[in-house]
FIKOLZA-1660 file (N, C-alpha, C; in steps of 0.1 Angstrom, whole numbers, plus 5000, padded with zeros to 4 digits):
% residues 71
   i   px   py   pz ch aa at
   1 4247 9236 4112  A  M  N
   1 4239 9225 4115  A  M CA
   1 4225 9229 4118  A  M  C
   2 4223 9240 4125  A  K  N
   2 4209 9244 4128  A  K CA
   2 4201 9247 4115  A  K  C
   3 4208 9253 4105  A  K  N
   3 4201 9256 4093  A  K CA
   3 4196 9243 4087  A  K  C
   4 4204 9232 4087  A  N  N
   4 4199 9220 4081  A  N CA
   4 4187 9214 4089  A  N  C
   5 4187 9216 4102  A  R  N
   5 4176 9211 4110  A  R CA
   5 4164 9218 4107  A  R  C
   6 4165 9231 4105  A  L  N
   6 4153 9240 4102  A  L CA
   6 4148 9236 4088  A  L  C
   7 4157 9234 4079  A  A  N
   7 4152 9230 4065  A  A CA
   7 4145 9216 4065  A  A  C
   8 4151 9207 4073  A  A  N
   8 4145 9194 4074  A  A CA
   8 4131 9194 4080  A  A  C
   9 4130 9203 4091  A  L  N
   9 4117 9204 4097  A  L CA
   9 4106 9211 4088  A  L  C
  10 4111 9221 4080  A  L  N
  10 4101 9227 4071  A  L CA
  10 4097 9216 4060  A  L  C
  11 4106 9208 4056  A  R  N
  11 4102 9198 4046  A  R CA
  11 4092 9188 4052  A  R  C
  12 4096 9183 4065  A  Q  N
  12 4087 9173 4071  A  Q CA
  12 4073 9179 4074  A  Q  C
  13 4072 9191 4078  A  I  N
  13 4059 9197 4080  A  I CA
  13 4051 9198 4067  A  I  C
  14 4058 9202 4056  A  R  N
  14 4051 9202 4043  A  R CA
  14 4046 9189 4039  A  R  C
  15 4054 9178 4041  A  L  N
  15 4050 9165 4038  A  L CA
  15 4038 9160 4047  A  L  C
  16 4039 9164 4060  A  D  N
  16 4028 9160 4069  A  D CA
  16 4015 9167 4065  A  D  C
  17 4017 9179 4059  A  S  N
  17 4005 9186 4054  A  S CA
  17 4000 9182 4040  A  S  C
  18 4006 9171 4035  A  N  N
  18 4003 9165 4022  A  N CA
  18 4003 9176 4011  A  N  C
  19 4014 9184 4011  A  L  N
  19 4016 9194 4001  A  L CA
  19 4028 9191 3993  A  L  C
  20 4028 9193 3980  A  T  N
  20 4040 9192 3972  A  T CA
  20 4047 9206 3973  A  T  C
  21 4059 9206 3969  A  Q  N
  21 4066 9219 3968  A  Q CA
  21 4058 9229 3960  A  Q  C
  22 4053 9224 3949  A  F  N
  22 4046 9233 3939  A  F CA
  22 4033 9238 3946  A  F  C
  23 4026 9230 3953  A  Q  N
  23 4013 9234 3960  A  Q CA
  23 4016 9245 3971  A  Q  C
  24 4027 9242 3978  A  L  N
  24 4031 9252 3989  A  L CA
  24 4035 9265 3983  A  L  C
  25 4043 9264 3972  A  A  N
  25 4047 9276 3965  A  A CA
  25 4035 9284 3960  A  A  C
  26 4025 9278 3955  A  E  N
  26 4013 9285 3950  A  E CA
  26 4006 9292 3962  A  E  C
  27 4005 9285 3973  A  K  N
  27 3998 9291 3985  A  K CA
  27 4005 9303 3990  A  K  C
  28 4019 9304 3989  A  I  N
  28 4026 9316 3994  A  I CA
  28 4030 9325 3983  A  I  C
  29 4025 9323 3971  A  G  N
  29 4028 9332 3960  A  G CA
  29 4042 9332 3955  A  G  C
  30 4049 9321 3956  A  Q  N
  30 4063 9320 3951  A  Q CA
  30 4064 9309 3941  A  Q  C
  31 4076 9308 3935  A  A  N
  31 4079 9297 3926  A  A CA
  31 4083 9285 3933  A  A  C
  32 4082 9273 3927  A  Q  N
  32 4085 9261 3933  A  Q CA
  32 4100 9261 3937  A  Q  C
  33 4108 9267 3929  A  S  N
  33 4123 9267 3932  A  S CA
  33 4126 9275 3945  A  S  C
  34 4117 9284 3949  A  Y  N
  34 4119 9291 3962  A  Y CA
  34 4117 9281 3973  A  Y  C
  35 4107 9273 3973  A  V  N
  35 4105 9263 3983  A  V CA
  35 4116 9253 3983  A  V  C
  36 4120 9249 3972  A  S  N
  36 4132 9239 3971  A  S CA
  36 4144 9245 3978  A  S  C
  37 4147 9258 3975  A  K  N
  37 4159 9264 3981  A  K CA
  37 4159 9265 3996  A  K  C
  38 4147 9268 4002  A  Y  N
  38 4147 9269 4016  A  Y CA
  38 4147 9255 4022  A  Y  C
  39 4141 9245 4016  A  E  N
  39 4141 9231 4021  A  E CA
  39 4155 9225 4020  A  E  C
  40 4163 9230 4011  A  N  N
  40 4177 9225 4009  A  N CA
  40 4187 9234 4017  A  N  C
  41 4182 9244 4024  A  G  N
  41 4191 9252 4032  A  G CA
  41 4199 9262 4024  A  G  C
  42 4195 9264 4012  A  E  N
  42 4202 9274 4003  A  E CA
  42 4197 9288 4005  A  E  C
  43 4185 9289 4011  A  Q  N
  43 4179 9303 4013  A  Q CA
  43 4173 9303 4026  A  Q  C
  44 4174 9314 4033  A  R  N
  44 4168 9316 4046  A  R CA
  44 4155 9323 4045  A  R  C
  45 4146 9320 4054  A  L  N
  45 4134 9327 4055  A  L CA
  45 4134 9337 4066  A  L  C
  46 4129 9349 4064  A  D  N
  46 4128 9358 4075  A  D CA
  46 4115 9355 4083  A  D  C
  47 4112 9362 4094  A  L  N
  47 4101 9358 4102  A  L CA
  47 4088 9360 4095  A  L  C
  48 4086 9370 4087  A  I  N
  48 4074 9372 4079  A  I CA
  48 4072 9361 4069  A  I  C
  49 4082 9357 4062  A  E  N
  49 4081 9346 4053  A  E CA
  49 4078 9333 4060  A  E  C
  50 4084 9330 4071  A  L  N
  50 4082 9318 4079  A  L CA
  50 4068 9318 4084  A  L  C
  51 4062 9329 4088  A  E  N
  51 4048 9329 4093  A  E CA
  51 4039 9326 4081  A  E  C
  52 4042 9331 4069  A  A  N
  52 4033 9328 4057  A  A CA
  52 4034 9313 4054  A  A  C
  53 4046 9308 4054  A  V  N
  53 4048 9293 4051  A  V CA
  53 4040 9285 4062  A  V  C
  54 4042 9288 4074  A  C  N
  54 4034 9281 4085  A  C CA
  54 4019 9282 4083  A  C  C
  55 4014 9293 4080  A  K  N
  55 4000 9295 4077  A  K CA
  55 3996 9286 4065  A  K  C
  56 4004 9286 4055  A  A  N
  56 4000 9278 4043  A  A CA
  56 4000 9263 4046  A  A  C
  57 4008 9259 4056  A  M  N
  57 4009 9245 4060  A  M CA
  57 4000 9242 4072  A  M  C
  58 3992 9252 4076  A  D  N
  58 3982 9250 4086  A  D CA
  58 3988 9246 4100  A  D  C
  59 3999 9253 4103  A  I  N
  59 4006 9252 4116  A  I CA
  59 4009 9266 4121  A  I  C
  60 4006 9268 4134  A  S  N
  60 4009 9281 4139  A  S CA
  60 4025 9283 4140  A  S  C
  61 4029 9295 4140  A  L  N
  61 4043 9298 4141  A  L CA
  61 4048 9294 4155  A  L  C
  62 4040 9295 4165  A  I  N
  62 4044 9291 4178  A  I CA
  62 4046 9275 4179  A  I  C
  63 4036 9268 4173  A  A  N
  63 4037 9254 4172  A  A CA
  63 4050 9249 4164  A  A  C
  64 4053 9257 4153  A  F  N
  64 4065 9254 4146  A  F CA
  64 4077 9255 4154  A  F  C
  65 4078 9267 4161  A  V  N
  65 4090 9269 4170  A  V CA
  65 4091 9259 4180  A  V  C
  66 4080 9255 4187  A  E  N
  66 4080 9244 4197  A  E CA
  66 4085 9231 4191  A  E  C
  67 4081 9228 4179  A  R  N
  67 4085 9216 4173  A  R CA
  67 4100 9216 4169  A  R  C
  68 4104 9228 4165  A  Y  N
  68 4119 9230 4162  A  Y CA
  68 4127 9228 4175  A  Y  C
  69 4123 9234 4186  A  L  N
  69 4130 9233 4198  A  L CA
  69 4131 9218 4204  A  L  C
  70 4120 9211 4201  A  E  N
  70 4120 9197 4205  A  E CA
  70 4129 9188 4197  A  E  C
  71 4132 9192 4185  A  S  N
  71 4139 9183 4176  A  S CA
  71 4154 9183 4179  A  S  C
% end
């Protein structure tokens, strides 16, 4: 269940940042399918990847974790 909550939060923050999956993928140097897989909970991000994704969505890692804990 936690994985689904994380995936949903990643998607919501991307949408709040007005980014498509393709745009986010370009910012982090990955394929669009990579973004799709982590938003669907099919792939996990390690801390380094999560930090890069947060930076690309203009949110700090700390703010992301706080938002996750609040959800």
